[in-house]
N, C-alpha and C positions, 0 to 999 in steps of 0.2 A: 296881383300882376307883377311878374318879375321885372327888375330894372333892365335886364339884358337877356335876350334869348340865346340859347346855344343853336347856332345855325348848322344844320345837318343835311348832307347829301347821301342818299341811299343808292348803292350801285349793285345791281344783281340782274343776271340775264334771265331769271325766272320771274315774270310779272307777278305771279301769285305770292311769291316770297317777298318781293319788294313792297307789294301792297300791304302784306301782313306786318312787316317791320315798320313801314311808314305809319300804319294805323296805331301800332303799339307806342311809337314815339310820340305821335300826335296827342296821346292821352295825357302826356306830361306837359303842364303849362309853361315849363321853362325851356322847352325844346321847340324849335321851328324847323320843320322839314322843308327845305327850300328847293328840293328837286329830287327826282328819281331818274337814273340812267341805266342802260342795259349793257354797256360795254365801256372799255377804257378810253375809246375815242371821244365818246360823249362826256365821260367824266372829266377828262382833261379840259375839254371845251367849256364845261360849266365852271370848273375851278379857275380857268383863265378869265372868265367873264363876271364872276361874282365872288364876294367874300364868303368863305365857309370855315367853320370852326372844326367840324368833325366829319369824317367820311366813314360810313358803315358800308364795307365792301365785301362782296362774295370773293372767296379765294380763287375759285375756278370760274373765269368769266371770259371764254374764248371769243374770237372774232374781232376784237378791237385792235386798233393800230399800235397801242402801247402795251399789248400783252396782258398778262394777269399774274397771279401768284406772287412769289417772292420778288420777281423782277419789277412788277408794278409797284409793290410796296416801297422798294428801293428808289424808284423813280419819283414817287410822291414825296418821299422824305428829302430828296435832293431839290426837287423843284419847288416845294412848298414847305419850308422848314418849320413853320408855325402850325401846320395842319396836324390834327390828331386823327388817329386811325383805329378803327375797330374792325376786325376781320371775322366774317362768318364763313364757316367751312363744314363740308361734309367729310373732308379728308381726316382720317383718324390714324395716319401713319405717325408713329412715334418720332421718326426721323424728321419729318416735315414740321411737326409740332415743335420739336426742339429748335429747328431753325427759326420758326416764328418767335419763339420765346427769346431768341438772341437779340431781338429788336427792342430797345428801350421804349417804355410807355406805350406798348402795343397791347390792345385788348383782343383776346382770342375767344370766340364763341362757337360752340358746336351747334349746327342746325338741328341736331337731335334734341336739344334742350329747348325749353320754353322761350318764346320771343320776348318775354318780360325781362330777361337778362340783358337785352339790348339797351334798355333805358339805364340800367345800372352802369353798363359799360360806357355809354356816352358821357354820363356824369363823371365817371372815374377818369377816363382819358382826357376830358376837358380840363381836369384838375391836375393833369400830369401823373396820374396813377395808372396801375395796371388792373385788369379785371379778367378773370377766366370763368367761363360757365362751368357747371358741375361736371360735365363729361370731360372737359379739358383738365380740370383739377384732378379728377380721378386718374387721368393718364400721367400727370405729373408725379402723383404720389405712388403710382404702380411701380414696383421694383423692376418690372420688365421694360420700363421706359429707358433704363440705362443703356448706353451704347456698348457697354461691356458685354451685353448679351448678343451683339451682332458679330458673327464670325465670318469674315471674308477670308478666302484663301489669298495667299500672297499675289498670285496672278490677278485675281479679281480686284484686289486693292491697287495694284499697279495700273490696271486698265482704267479704273475710276480716276486715279491720279492724273494719268495722261489725258483722258477724255476731258476732265475739268480744266486742264491746262490748254485745251484748244485742239488737241490732235483728233483726227477723224478715226473711225474704226479701221479704214484701209491703211492709214499711216501707222496705227498701232500694230496692225498685222505684219507690216513690213519690218517694224522695229523688232517685234517678238519672233519673227520667223514662223508665224502660225497663220492659218487660213483666216479669211475674213469671217467665215461662218463660226469658227471656234471663238474668236474674239468677241463677236456679237453675242454668242451664247453665254460667255462668261460675264459680259457686261449686263445682260438681262438677268443673270443669276445674282449678281451684286445688287442690282436695283431692286429685285424681289426681296432680298434679305434686308435691305435698308427701308423697304416699304415705300419706294419711289416709283412713280409710273412714267414721268415725263423727263426727257433729256434736260429741258430748261431747269427743272427743279434739282436735278442731279448736279448740274454745273453750279447753280447758286448755292446748293448745300455744301459742295466741295470747297468753294471759296470761303463761305462763312465759317465752316468748320476749321479750315486751315488758319484763318485769322484769329478765331476765338480761342483755339486750343494750342496752336503753335506759335502765335505771334507773327509779326511781319516777316521775320526771317524764314519761319516755317511756311508762310504763304508763298514766298519766292521760291522755296524749295519744291513747291508743288509742280513746277514746270521742269524739274530736273528728273528725268526717268531713272528708275532703279533697275537697270537692265539685268542685274544679278538675280532679280526676282524670278526671271524666266528659268533659271537653272536651279534655284533653291526650291521652288514650289513643285 
């Protein structure tokens, strides 16, 4: 009998997945699954009401008040600084996986891998370590994972930069003297190349990438449009 259980909350909007993960975790005598929730609203309510060591959360979990994905992870880190997080995901976009890997002590698991990896991830993150399931490891090792293989045109890059800085598609079209349809098309093209499907993930990725790769000065530069890009590209 362990002297202390690792208290875990499972968050997934698919009941069958939550049940399977909870069952797997329950087989370990050192882990105590103290709750299962289906959205971020219920997750925050549980975390506010009881002490939890580790959250095992689905990356895509729509419908909750506090969102999902990278935004929810950032919120959990700010609101519960001692909480450890393991992320389950079906998303296999190199861009989004890279953004997840930018978070310290975050375990990332692909839902295509065996649920047995969840137990290892919980123990690892509880000890302040990282853990990646085989599919995620393969993506890290894959040469195609490098962002050098992503080729945005200068206009696409400038649209992403402005959009991440808070400009709407209409505002970007006015600045660039191009139609809303053209800007929307170029934005969709950039997101497709980056492997991103949601605007919220694009914004979060842009902010994280600027901070991680350019530093704070580069992050501030994100909001300064490069209007010359419209004539160069």
